[in-house]
Structure formats: C-alpha cells, structure tokens
C-alpha positions in Angstrom: -10.8 -7.8 18.9 -10.1 -10.9 17.0 -6.5 -11.2 15.8 -6.3 -10.9 12.0 -3.8 -11.9 9.2 -2.5 -8.7 7.7 -0.3 -8.4 4.6 1.6 -5.1 4.1 4.0 -4.2 1.3 6.7 -1.6 1.5 7.7 -2.3 5.1 11.4 -1.4 4.9 10.8 2.2 6.0 8.2 5.0 6.5 4.5 4.3 6.8 4.8 0.6 6.0 7.4 0.0 8.7 5.3 1.7 11.3 2.2 -0.1 10.2 3.9 -3.5 10.5 5.0 -2.8 14.1 1.6 -1.4 15.1 -0.4 -4.4 13.9 2.1 -6.8 15.4 2.2 -5.1 18.7 -1.6 -5.2 18.8 -1.4 -9.0 18.5 -2.2 -9.4 14.8 -0.2 -11.7 12.5 1.7 -9.7 9.9 3.4 -10.7 6.6 5.8 -7.8 5.9 6.8 -7.7 2.2 9.8 -5.6 1.1 13.1 -6.1 -0.7 15.0 -5.0 2.5 13.9 -5.9 6.0 14.8 -3.9 9.2 16.1 -6.0 12.0 13.3 -4.9 14.4 10.7 -6.4 12.1 12.6 -9.6 11.6 12.9 -10.1 15.3 9.2 -9.5 16.1 7.3 -12.7 17.1 4.1 -11.6 15.2 5.9 -10.6 12.0 7.0 -12.8 9.1 9.3 -11.1 6.7 9.3 -11.9 3.0 12.1 -10.3 1.1 10.8 -10.2 -2.5 10.6 -7.8 -5.4 6.9 -7.3 -5.9 7.5 -6.1 -9.4 8.6 -9.6 -10.3 5.4 -11.7 -10.8 7.2 -15.0 -10.3 8.1 -14.0 -6.8 4.4 -13.5 -5.9 4.2 -17.3 -5.7 6.0 -17.1 -2.4 3.1 -15.1 -0.9 0.6 -17.6 -2.1 2.6 -20.5 -0.6 3.0 -18.7 2.7 -0.7 -18.1 3.1 -1.5 -21.7 2.3 1.1 -23.2 4.5 1.1 -20.8 7.5 -2.2 -19.0 7.6 -4.6 -21.8 6.6 -5.7 -20.0 3.4 -6.9 -16.9 5.2 -6.1 -13.2 4.6 -8.1 -10.5 6.4 -6.4 -7.3 5.3 -4.1 -6.4 2.4 -2.4 -3.0 2.5 -0.8 -2.1 -0.8 1.6 0.4 0.5 4.8 0.0 -1.5 5.6 2.7 -4.0 8.3 3.9 -6.4 8.9 7.6 -7.2 10.9 9.0 -10.0 11.4 12.7 -9.9 12.5 14.0 -13.4 11.4 16.7 -15.8 8.9 15.1 -18.3 11.2 15.5 -21.3 13.8 13.5 -19.5 11.6 10.6 -18.5 12.3 7.4 -20.4 10.0 4.5 -21.2 12.0 2.5 -18.7 11.3 5.1 -16.0 7.5 4.8 -16.7 7.7 1.0 -16.8 9.6 0.8 -13.4 7.1 3.1 -11.7 4.0 1.4 -13.1 5.4 -2.1 -12.3 5.6 -1.2 -8.6 2.7 1.2 -8.3 0.1 -0.4 -10.5 1.0 -3.9 -11.9 2.4 -5.3 -8.7 -0.6 -3.9 -6.8 -2.9 -5.7 -9.2 -0.9 -8.9 -9.1 -0.7 -9.1 -5.3 -4.4 -8.4 -5.0 -5.1 -11.2 -7.5 -3.1 -13.6 -5.3 -4.9 -12.5 -2.1 -8.5 -12.4 -3.2 -9.1 -16.2 -3.2 -8.0 -16.2 0.5 -10.3 -13.3 1.5 -13.8 -13.8 2.8 -16.7 -11.6 3.6 -15.5 -8.8 5.9 -12.0 -8.7 4.4 -10.5 -5.4 3.4 -8.0 -4.3 0.6 -6.5 -0.9 1.3 -4.4 0.7 -1.4 -2.2 3.7 -0.5 -2.4 6.3 -3.3 -1.5 10.0 -3.4 -3.2 13.3 -3.7 -1.2 13.6 -6.9 -3.5 11.0 -8.4 -6.7 12.8 -7.6 -8.3 14.5 -10.6 -8.3 18.3 -10.1 -5.8 18.3 -7.3 -2.6 20.3 -7.3 0.1 18.8 -9.5 3.9 19.1 -9.3 6.6 19.2 -12.0 8.8 16.1 -12.1 6.1 13.7 -10.9 4.5 12.7 -14.2 5.2 9.0 -13.9 4.4 8.8 -10.2 1.2 10.8 -10.1 -0.2 9.3 -13.2 0.4 5.8 -11.8 -1.4 6.8 -8.6 -4.3 7.9 -10.6 -4.4 4.6 -12.4 -4.5 2.6 -9.2 -7.4 4.7 -8.0 -9.5 3.8 -11.0 -8.5 0.1 -10.7 -9.8 -0.2 -7.2 -13.0 1.6 -7.9 -13.6 -1.0 -10.6 -12.6 -3.9 -8.3 -15.2 -2.8 -5.7 -17.9 -3.1 -8.3 -16.6 -6.4 -9.7 -16.5 -8.1 -6.3 -19.4 -6.3 -4.6 -21.2 -9.6 -4.0 -18.2 -11.1 -2.3 -18.3 -8.9 0.8 -14.6 -7.9 0.3 -14.1 -4.1 0.5 -11.7 -2.2 -1.7 -10.8 1.3 -0.7 -8.0 3.8 -1.5 -6.4 6.3 0.7 -5.0 9.3 -1.2 -2.3 10.7 1.1 -1.1 14.2 1.2 2.2 15.3 2.7 3.7 12.9 5.2 7.3 13.3 6.5 8.8 10.2 4.9 11.9 9.4 2.9 9.8 9.4 -0.3 8.5 12.9 0.4 12.1 14.1 0.7 12.9 12.5 -2.6 10.1 14.5 -4.2 10.5 17.7 -2.2 13.9 17.9 -0.7 14.0 20.0 2.5 10.2 20.1 2.9 8.9 19.3 6.4 5.4 17.8 6.4 3.2 18.3 9.4 2.5 14.6 9.8 5.0 11.9 10.7 5.0 8.4 9.2 3.9 7.0 12.6 1.0 9.5 12.8 -0.3 8.5 9.4 0.2 4.8 10.3 -2.1 5.3 13.3 -4.9 6.5 10.9 -4.3 3.7 8.4 -4.2 1.1 11.2 -7.7 2.0 12.3 -9.1 2.4 8.8 -7.8 -1.0 7.7 -9.6 -2.7 10.5 -12.8 -0.7 10.5 -13.2 1.4 7.4 -14.7 -1.5 5.4 -17.8 -1.2 7.6 -18.5 2.2 6.2 -16.8 2.4 2.8 -16.4 0.3 -0.4 -15.0 1.5 -3.7 -14.2 4.9 -2.2 -11.2 7.2 -2.5 -10.6 9.1 0.8 -8.4 12.1 0.6 -6.2 12.0 3.7 -4.5 15.3 3.5 -4.0 18.2 6.0 -1.7 20.0 3.6 0.0 19.7 0.2 3.5 20.8 -0.5 
C-alpha cells in the first residue's frame, strides 16, 4: 500500500492517540494535532506533532505552512477526531459553554477542513468523528445538550460538503461512535465500562479512513455495539 499523508486531531489521548501510532507504525506520515503531546508520539519517526489550539483560527496557518513546506502540498486523509464535552444540566449551561463546545466540535472542524481541501486530490478522504448522540432519533442523555447538538451539526455539515465537492473526487464521511472506553466517556458517564477500547475503535477507523471512501461518500455510519 502506498504510504499516505494523514492529519489527525485530538491525538493527546484515547482514539486519536491510538490512531496516530497505528498509521505511523504502518509507514504512513502523520501530522498529529493536539494542545498536549505524549512523548511516544513526539519520538516516533513518522509522526510530526503540532501543538496548537484548533479552536483558534489563527493557529490553523501552521497546518497550511507544514503541508506546503513538508508534504509538497499533499494531504490524503484528514481525521477530525478532536472533541470537547461539557456535562451540565441544561439550565446551568452558559453561552460560553455552548461557544467553547461548538468552537472545537464544529467551527474548528470546518476551519481545518477548509485548510486541507486545496491540498486534497481525487481519492482523498475526510473522516469526521461524531457521536450517536448527534443522530436523529437516537437515545439522548441529560447533561449533554451542548455536546450532542454540536455532533448533530457536524453531521449535517459533512453531508452538505459531500454534495458541494462531489465532482472533486474527495469523499466526506462521518462515523457516529457509540460507547468507547475513553477518558471522554468517563467524563460523561463516570464509572461506566464500555465494551470497546480506544485501540479497538482505532483499528476500525484506521481501515475505514484508508478504504471507506471507495464505498461511501456523504454517509453517516453508526459505529455502535452498545449505548450507555
């Protein structure tokens, strides 16, 4: 398999961390984006770590500069994995809470995708990690109004992008994940043990990111064996 240039956000822990290692160990070049970087990623020869806050549009320029300078203007796969969760009763949620969640889960996803599209050619794939909480008609949970509504917004965004760029050959798909045993899940459901580990889910996303665009575009796949 041809080695590809892969951008992944939210690589400090959980699924993003496991994905960065898996792609790099397979020989692909990885740009790992997160505010904090684990030492194991920084020391990997196939991983470049970029410590930026994706909710700050000005810092996105560093991604563009890297792709131009180091990857010869070529991005094969973008995985929008970073997410922010606020768990509060609805009446306690502030405008600032909503703004912070939407900045990371929607606006930053849109901004990074805008940066990457000019460097993506036919056969490229943009994969956005959403949640079952963003699926219409799915089970909803108290305290997750900001998080789940933002995940619903990003689903609609990528359905639209698939249509807008359908002549380009770039695929846009969303994976709506169910319960995965990550730190974020523990923040939402303290003490709950999900049946899938971050590494197991990363295995699925790894293969889907490289091959799913052959079969899907503009689709939302529900990747869920159980819901808390």
